[in-house]
C-alpha positions as CSV (number, residue, x, y, z in Angstrom):
1,M,115.5,101.9,81.5
2,M,113.1,101.1,78.6
3,T,109.4,101.4,79.6
4,T,106.8,99.1,78.3
5,E,103.3,100.4,77.4
6,I,100.8,98.8,79.7
7,S,97.6,97.6,77.9
8,K,94.1,98.8,78.9
9,T,93.2,95.3,80.0
10,R,96.1,95.1,82.2
11,K,95.5,98.5,83.8
12,I,91.8,97.5,84.4
13,A,93.0,94.1,86.0
14,A,95.6,96.0,88.2
15,W,93.0,98.6,89.4
16,V,90.5,95.8,90.2
17,I,93.1,93.9,92.2
18,A,94.3,97.1,94.0
19,G,90.8,98.3,94.8
20,S,89.8,94.8,96.1
21,L,92.9,94.6,98.1
22,T,92.4,98.0,99.6
23,A,88.8,97.2,100.4
24,L,89.8,94.0,102.1
25,Y,92.5,95.7,104.3
26,L,90.2,98.6,105.2
27,F,87.5,96.1,106.2
28,S,90.0,94.2,108.2
29,A,91.3,97.3,110.0
30,I,87.6,98.4,110.9
31,G,87.1,95.0,112.3
32,K,90.1,95.3,114.5
33,L,89.1,98.8,115.6
34,F,85.4,98.3,116.1
35,L,83.8,95.0,115.2
36,Q,86.0,92.2,116.5
37,P,88.5,93.4,119.1
38,E,88.2,90.2,121.1
39,Q,89.8,88.4,118.2
40,M,93.0,90.4,118.9
41,E,92.7,89.3,122.4
42,Q,92.8,85.7,121.5
43,M,95.9,86.3,119.7
44,N,97.5,88.3,122.5
45,L,97.6,91.4,120.2
46,A,94.9,93.4,122.0
47,D,97.5,96.1,123.1
48,W,98.6,96.6,119.5
49,R,95.3,96.4,117.7
50,I,95.1,100.2,117.1
51,I,98.6,100.5,115.8
52,I,98.2,97.4,113.7
53,A,94.8,98.6,112.2
54,L,96.3,102.1,111.5
55,G,99.4,100.5,109.9
56,E,96.9,98.4,107.8
57,I,95.1,101.5,106.6
58,V,98.2,103.4,105.7
59,S,99.7,100.4,103.9
60,A,96.5,99.8,102.0
61,L,96.1,103.4,100.9
62,L,99.8,103.6,99.9
63,F,99.4,100.5,97.9
64,L,96.2,101.9,96.1
65,F,97.8,105.1,94.7
66,P,100.2,104.7,91.8
67,K,102.8,107.1,92.9
68,T,103.2,105.2,96.2
69,N,102.4,101.7,95.5
70,K,105.9,100.4,95.7
71,F,105.9,101.6,99.4
72,G,102.6,100.1,99.9
73,T,103.7,96.8,98.4
74,L,106.7,96.7,100.7
75,L,104.6,97.5,103.8
76,L,101.8,95.0,102.9
77,S,104.3,92.3,102.2
78,S,105.8,92.8,105.7
79,Y,102.3,92.9,107.3
80,M,101.4,89.7,105.4
81,G,104.6,88.0,106.5
82,G,103.6,89.0,110.1
83,A,100.1,87.5,109.5
84,I,101.7,84.2,108.2
85,I,103.8,84.0,111.3
86,I,100.8,84.6,113.6
87,H,98.9,82.0,111.8
88,M,101.8,79.5,112.0
89,T,102.3,80.0,115.8
90,G,98.6,79.7,116.3
91,A,98.4,76.6,114.4
92,T,95.9,77.9,112.0
93,S,96.0,77.7,108.2
94,I,98.3,80.1,106.4
95,A,96.4,79.7,103.0
96,M,94.6,83.0,103.3
97,P,97.4,85.3,104.1
98,V,99.6,83.6,101.5
99,V,96.9,84.1,98.9
100,V,96.5,87.7,99.7
101,L,100.2,88.1,99.6
102,L,100.4,86.7,96.2
103,F,97.7,89.0,95.0
104,V,99.6,92.0,96.3
105,W,102.5,91.0,94.2
106,V,100.4,90.2,91.2
107,G,98.9,93.6,91.5
108,F,102.2,95.2,91.9
109,Y,103.6,93.4,88.9
110,L,100.6,94.4,86.6
111,R,101.2,98.1,87.6
112,N,104.9,98.0,87.4
113,P,106.1,95.5,84.8
114,N,109.4,97.3,84.2
115,F,110.4,96.9,88.0
116,F,111.3,93.3,87.4
117,K,113.3,93.8,84.1
118,L,117.0,93.5,84.2
119,K,118.5,96.4,82.3
């Protein structure tokens, strides 16, 4: 497969997106663990909050590092799909999880442009 050189601007944009998303997911996980556990009770997910938060942390860290960001992208996409379903069943707006999911894929594309090329 032919590799494309990634510009410095593109690398910076990719790192800004990856860093921002990682910070967002880590903050969200801390909220689930320590700051807002009652929010998980309202969604009937209180029994799963620790597992969900740990999954969020692992997925975000896998997404951050270049060698594992393909796995992180897959895991965060799955996680955000679940978030979208929870929002839909709770009759709340799906805008935020959809926007975050789009940023996950934009970040992935900026870091791995060759992934989407057909031979």
